[in-house]
C-alpha positions in Angstrom: 146.9 99.9 9.6 144.1 102.2 8.5 141.0 102.1 10.7 138.9 101.5 7.5 140.7 98.2 7.2 140.3 97.2 10.9 138.0 94.3 11.5 135.4 96.1 13.7 131.7 96.5 13.1 129.6 98.6 15.4 125.9 98.6 15.6 123.2 100.9 17.1 121.2 98.1 18.6 122.1 94.8 20.3 120.3 91.5 20.1 117.1 91.2 22.2 118.7 88.2 23.8 121.3 90.4 25.4 119.9 91.3 28.8 123.0 92.7 30.6 124.1 96.2 29.7 127.7 95.0 29.5 126.7 92.3 27.0 124.8 94.7 24.9 127.7 97.2 24.8 130.3 94.5 23.9 128.1 93.4 21.0 127.4 96.9 19.8 131.1 97.9 20.0 132.2 94.9 18.0 134.3 93.4 20.7 132.6 90.0 20.6 130.4 87.9 18.3 128.1 85.2 19.3 128.1 81.8 17.6 125.9 79.8 19.9 124.6 79.9 23.5 127.6 80.7 25.7 130.1 80.5 22.8 131.7 83.7 21.5 134.5 84.9 19.3 136.7 87.9 20.4 137.2 90.3 17.5 140.5 92.2 17.3 139.4 95.1 19.5 138.0 92.7 22.1 141.1 90.5 22.0 143.3 93.5 22.6 141.4 94.1 25.8 141.8 90.5 26.8 145.5 90.5 26.0 146.0 93.6 28.2 144.3 91.9 31.1 146.4 88.8 30.5 149.6 90.8 30.6 148.6 92.2 34.0 148.0 88.7 35.3 151.4 87.5 33.9 153.2 90.3 35.7 151.6 89.6 39.0 152.1 85.8 38.7 155.8 86.3 37.9 156.1 88.6 40.9 155.2 85.6 43.2 157.4 83.2 41.3 154.7 81.4 39.3 155.8 79.6 36.1 153.5 79.6 33.1 152.7 76.4 31.2 149.9 75.0 29.0 147.9 71.9 29.8 145.7 69.9 27.4 142.2 71.0 26.9 141.1 67.4 26.2 141.8 65.2 29.3 141.7 61.4 29.8 138.7 60.3 31.8 140.9 57.9 33.8 142.3 60.8 35.8 138.8 62.1 36.6 137.7 58.6 37.6 140.6 58.4 40.0 139.8 61.7 41.7 136.1 60.7 42.0 134.9 63.7 40.0 133.8 61.7 37.0 130.7 60.8 39.0 130.4 63.9 41.1 130.3 66.4 38.3 127.0 66.6 36.6 126.0 67.4 33.0 128.3 70.4 33.0 131.2 68.0 32.3 131.3 67.2 28.6 132.2 63.5 28.2 133.1 61.8 24.8 134.8 58.8 23.3 137.5 58.8 20.7 137.5 56.5 17.7 139.1 53.7 19.8 136.4 53.9 22.5 138.5 55.6 25.1 136.8 58.1 27.4 137.8 61.7 27.5 136.4 65.0 28.9 136.6 68.7 27.7 138.5 70.3 30.6 136.2 72.5 32.8 139.2 72.8 35.2 142.7 71.1 35.4 143.4 69.8 39.0 143.7 66.2 37.9 146.0 67.0 34.9 148.4 69.2 36.8 148.6 66.8 39.7 149.5 64.0 37.2 152.1 66.3 35.6 153.8 67.2 38.9 153.7 63.6 40.0 155.9 62.7 37.0 158.1 65.7 37.1 158.9 66.2 40.8 160.0 63.6 43.4 162.0 65.5 46.0 161.3 68.2 48.5 164.3 70.2 47.1 162.1 71.4 44.2 159.3 72.5 46.4 157.3 74.7 46.7 156.4 75.2 43.1 153.7 77.4 41.6 152.5 77.0 38.0 149.7 78.7 36.1 148.1 78.8 32.7 145.6 80.9 30.6 143.6 78.1 29.0 140.3 77.5 27.4 137.7 75.8 29.5 134.3 74.3 28.7 131.4 73.8 31.1 128.0 73.0 29.6 126.1 75.6 31.7 122.3 75.0 31.9 121.7 78.7 31.6 124.5 80.5 29.7 123.7 84.2 30.1 125.2 87.6 30.5 127.4 87.2 27.4 131.0 86.3 28.3 130.2 86.6 32.1 128.6 83.1 32.2 129.8 81.5 28.9 130.1 77.8 28.2 133.5 78.1 26.5 135.7 80.7 28.2 139.3 81.6 29.0 140.5 81.0 32.6 143.7 81.8 34.4 144.2 78.9 36.8 147.2 78.5 39.1 148.3 75.5 41.2 150.9 75.3 44.0 152.5 72.1 45.3 154.1 72.3 48.8 155.8 70.2 51.5 153.4 71.0 54.3 150.1 72.7 55.3 152.1 75.6 56.7 154.0 76.1 53.5 150.7 75.8 51.5 149.1 78.5 53.7 152.0 80.9 52.9 151.5 80.4 49.2 147.7 80.8 49.7 148.3 84.2 51.2 150.7 85.2 48.4 148.2 84.2 45.8 145.5 86.2 47.6 147.7 89.3 47.5 148.5 88.7 43.9 144.8 88.6 43.0 144.2 91.8 45.0 146.9 93.6 42.9 145.4 92.2 39.6 141.9 93.5 40.4 143.1 96.8 41.8 145.1 97.4 38.6 142.0 96.6 36.6 140.2 99.4 38.7 137.6 97.0 40.1 135.8 97.7 43.3 136.0 94.1 44.5 135.1 92.3 47.7 137.0 89.3 49.3 134.6 86.8 50.9 134.7 83.3 52.4 133.3 80.8 49.9 132.4 77.1 49.6 134.9 74.8 48.0 132.1 73.3 45.8 133.1 70.7 43.2 136.7 71.6 43.5 136.9 70.2 47.1 139.4 71.3 49.7 139.6 72.6 53.2 138.7 76.3 52.7 138.3 78.9 50.0 138.0 82.7 49.4 136.3 84.4 46.5 136.8 87.7 44.9 133.5 89.3 43.8 132.2 92.5 42.4 128.7 94.0 43.2 126.3 94.3 40.3 122.5 94.0 39.9 123.1 91.6 37.0 125.0 89.1 39.2 123.7 85.6 40.0 125.7 85.2 43.2 124.4 86.8 46.4 126.4 88.1 49.3 125.6 89.4 52.8 127.2 92.7 53.7 127.0 94.7 57.0 125.8 98.3 56.8 128.3 99.4 59.4 131.4 97.1 59.7 133.5 95.3 57.0 131.8 92.0 57.4 130.9 90.4 54.0 130.3 86.8 53.0 128.8 84.7 50.3 125.1 83.9 51.1 125.8 80.2 51.6 128.8 80.9 54.0 127.3 83.8 56.0 127.0 83.1 59.7 123.5 83.5 61.1 123.5 84.6 64.7 120.8 83.4 67.1 118.0 85.8 68.1 117.4 86.6 71.7 115.1 84.2 73.5 111.5 85.1 72.9 109.7 86.4 76.0 106.3 85.3 77.2 104.6 82.2 78.5 104.5 78.9 76.8 100.9 78.0 75.9 99.3 74.6 75.8 99.5 72.7 72.5 96.2 72.5 70.6 95.2 70.8 67.4 93.5 73.0 64.7 91.8 71.9 61.5 93.6 73.2 58.4 91.9 71.5 55.4 94.0 71.6 52.3 96.6 74.0 53.8 100.0 72.7 52.8 102.4 75.7 52.3 103.8 78.1 54.8 102.2 81.0 53.0 98.8 79.4 53.0 99.2 78.4 56.7 100.2 81.9 57.9 97.3 83.5 56.0 94.8 80.9 57.2 95.8 81.3 60.9 96.6 85.0 60.7 100.1 84.5 62.0 103.5 85.6 60.8 105.6 83.1 58.8 108.3 83.4 61.5 105.9 81.8 63.9 105.6 78.6 61.8 107.9 75.6 61.5 109.0 73.6 58.5 110.0 70.0 58.9 112.1 68.7 56.0 113.5 65.2 55.6 116.9 64.4 54.1 118.6 61.1 53.1 122.2 60.9 54.2 124.9 58.2 54.4 124.0 57.9 58.1 120.3 57.4 57.4 117.1 59.5 57.2 117.1 62.8 59.3 114.5 65.4 60.0 115.5 69.1 59.8 113.6 71.9 61.5 113.7 75.6 60.5 111.4 78.5 60.9 108.8 79.1 58.2 110.5 82.2 57.0 113.9 80.5 56.7 115.5 78.1 54.2 117.8 75.2 54.9 121.4 75.7 53.9 122.4 72.1 52.8 126.1 72.8 52.9 126.0 74.0 56.5 123.8 71.0 57.3 126.2 68.6 55.7 129.1 70.0 57.6 127.2 69.9 60.9 126.2 66.2 60.4 129.7 65.3 59.1 128.3 63.4 56.2 129.4 63.1 52.5 126.0 62.4 51.0 123.0 64.6 51.6 119.9 64.9 49.4 116.3 65.9 49.9 114.1 62.8 50.7 111.3 62.1 48.2 107.7 62.7 49.1 107.1 58.9 48.8 109.9 58.1 51.2 108.7 60.7 53.7 105.1 59.3 53.6 106.5 55.7 54.1 108.8 56.5 57.0 106.6 59.0 58.8 103.2 58.0 57.8 102.1 61.6 57.4 100.9 63.6 54.4 103.3 66.1 52.9 102.4 69.6 54.1 101.3 68.3 57.5 104.6 66.9 58.9 105.8 68.3 62.2 108.5 67.6 64.8 106.3 66.4 67.6 106.6 62.6 68.0 109.6 62.2 65.7 111.8 60.7 68.5 112.7 57.7 66.4 114.3 60.0 63.8 117.4 62.1 64.2 116.0 65.7 64.6 118.3 68.5 63.6 117.0 72.0 64.6 118.2 75.4 63.6 119.4 77.6 66.4 116.8 80.3 65.7 114.0 77.8 66.4 115.3 77.1 69.9 114.9 80.7 70.9 111.2 80.9 69.9 108.0 80.0 71.6 104.5 78.9 70.6 105.1 77.9 67.0 102.6 76.4 64.5 103.7 73.1 63.1 102.3 70.1 61.3 100.5 67.5 63.5 101.6 64.5 61.3 97.9 64.1 60.4 96.2 65.1 57.2 94.5 68.5 57.4 95.6 69.1 60.9 98.3 71.4 62.5 99.4 72.1 66.0 99.6 75.5 67.6 101.7 76.5 70.6 104.5 74.0 69.8 107.6 74.7 72.0 111.1 73.4 71.7 112.4 71.1 74.5 108.9 70.6 75.8 107.1 69.2 72.8 110.2 68.0 70.8 113.8 67.5 71.8 116.5 68.0 69.1 119.2 65.5 68.5 121.5 68.2 67.3 121.3 72.0 67.0 123.3 74.5 64.9 123.3 77.2 62.3 121.8 75.4 59.3 119.9 78.2 57.5 120.5 80.9 54.9 120.5 84.5 56.1 117.5 86.7 55.3 117.2 90.5 54.8 117.6 92.3 58.1 119.6 89.6 60.0 122.1 91.0 62.4 125.8 91.1 61.6 127.8 88.4 63.4 130.6 90.8 64.1 129.0 94.1 65.2 125.3 93.2 65.6 124.1 95.8 63.1 121.8 95.2 60.2 123.0 93.3 57.1 121.9 93.6 53.5 121.8 91.0 50.8 123.3 92.1 47.5 123.9 90.6 44.0 127.4 90.0 42.8 129.6 88.3 40.1 132.6 86.1 40.9 135.9 87.4 39.6 138.2 84.7 40.9 138.5 82.1 43.6 141.3 80.5 45.5 141.2 77.1 47.3 143.3 75.3 49.9 142.9 71.8 48.5 145.0 69.9 51.0 146.0 66.4 49.9 142.7 65.6 48.2 144.0 65.3 44.6 147.5 64.2 45.4 146.2 61.3 47.5 143.6 60.1 45.0 146.1 60.3 42.1 149.0 58.9 44.1 151.2 62.0 43.8 154.1 61.8 46.3 157.6 63.2 47.0 160.4 62.3 49.3 160.8 64.7 52.3 164.0 65.6 54.1 163.9 62.4 56.1 163.5 60.3 52.9 159.9 59.5 53.7 157.2 59.5 51.0 154.6 62.1 51.5 151.6 63.5 49.5 152.0 67.0 48.0 
């Protein structure tokens, strides 16, 4: 074909909406065309690039014995209701009814569908383990579709699923998939990182994520300046500071009229934010709890949920806090909260002479000390790391960097097979979940 006949249109300038350099270049080179927010067409040149990447994925999947199939983009809501994700997924999940009133979803992922398929196709251990994969359209109604095809609402995803007889067998497949992903990204000449990650809405026991560093990324990672330690911000381990030296001073009340935020408080009392305390209340399926972190730190709700061993965790409303504690928001503190479960971050326990709310309007306490003025019900690592934190492996400084997710693998366990009743007969003739 003559190039003059080729469907490619280049331009000197990209749309002002294109913030990322990669997005601008793809538009200018005629690789993609935008139809709506997060919805794009791949033009012939762009599709050739996509096809080449797909061929690399196919080769590496075949290498580990994965079989390619194609699952439906439109999925019956019944499967999602059985797994519990009909309720747990938010507005990203597009729900609709057909002309007969039956509920369906546009597939954002395919765990339910593939589990149902395997349930009907395999009933004996003799056919296990099995690995299947697809390259299929997905739709997630992202609240902020940005970065071109990096964070699109409609996108192509390669998703693979393995079904095994045991946890041990599943872990072997997990490692095989991890190595396959490494080869895919290496062949694409990507300088990737492998990090521990949260399982999120997919669920499961543990997960790893492949990421690439870029200033345009929305994810954040913690990376050591010396050793190979790297982790997603929400999964990074925060090591405890050394115990602060000095004498514990006597608690005193100080007037702080209208001072509600940590920034205002540190400025008003001429102290560092790290010398203040934040008391935050959460509702859980085990009742109301109070959480205490340093003023310069933020609560990591996933770490908190795991420490408490609860399923439901949400920030308590201001009205509920006022009702339960009887204190005005901005002046709540840990002293005198014995009737509530008090969960304290490890870093707080190493400090001395903090500033905290006095549970009275326009009043704070100075020289508040753990174990003397308040006793925690539970302590643990429940915060996000901050710039300059020490590496949990070598003790050197860490840095926080921006990144983009390339891929993620999950060890899902029996979560989907148990909720959807997917079983097989083992060597002893006993029924077991995949």
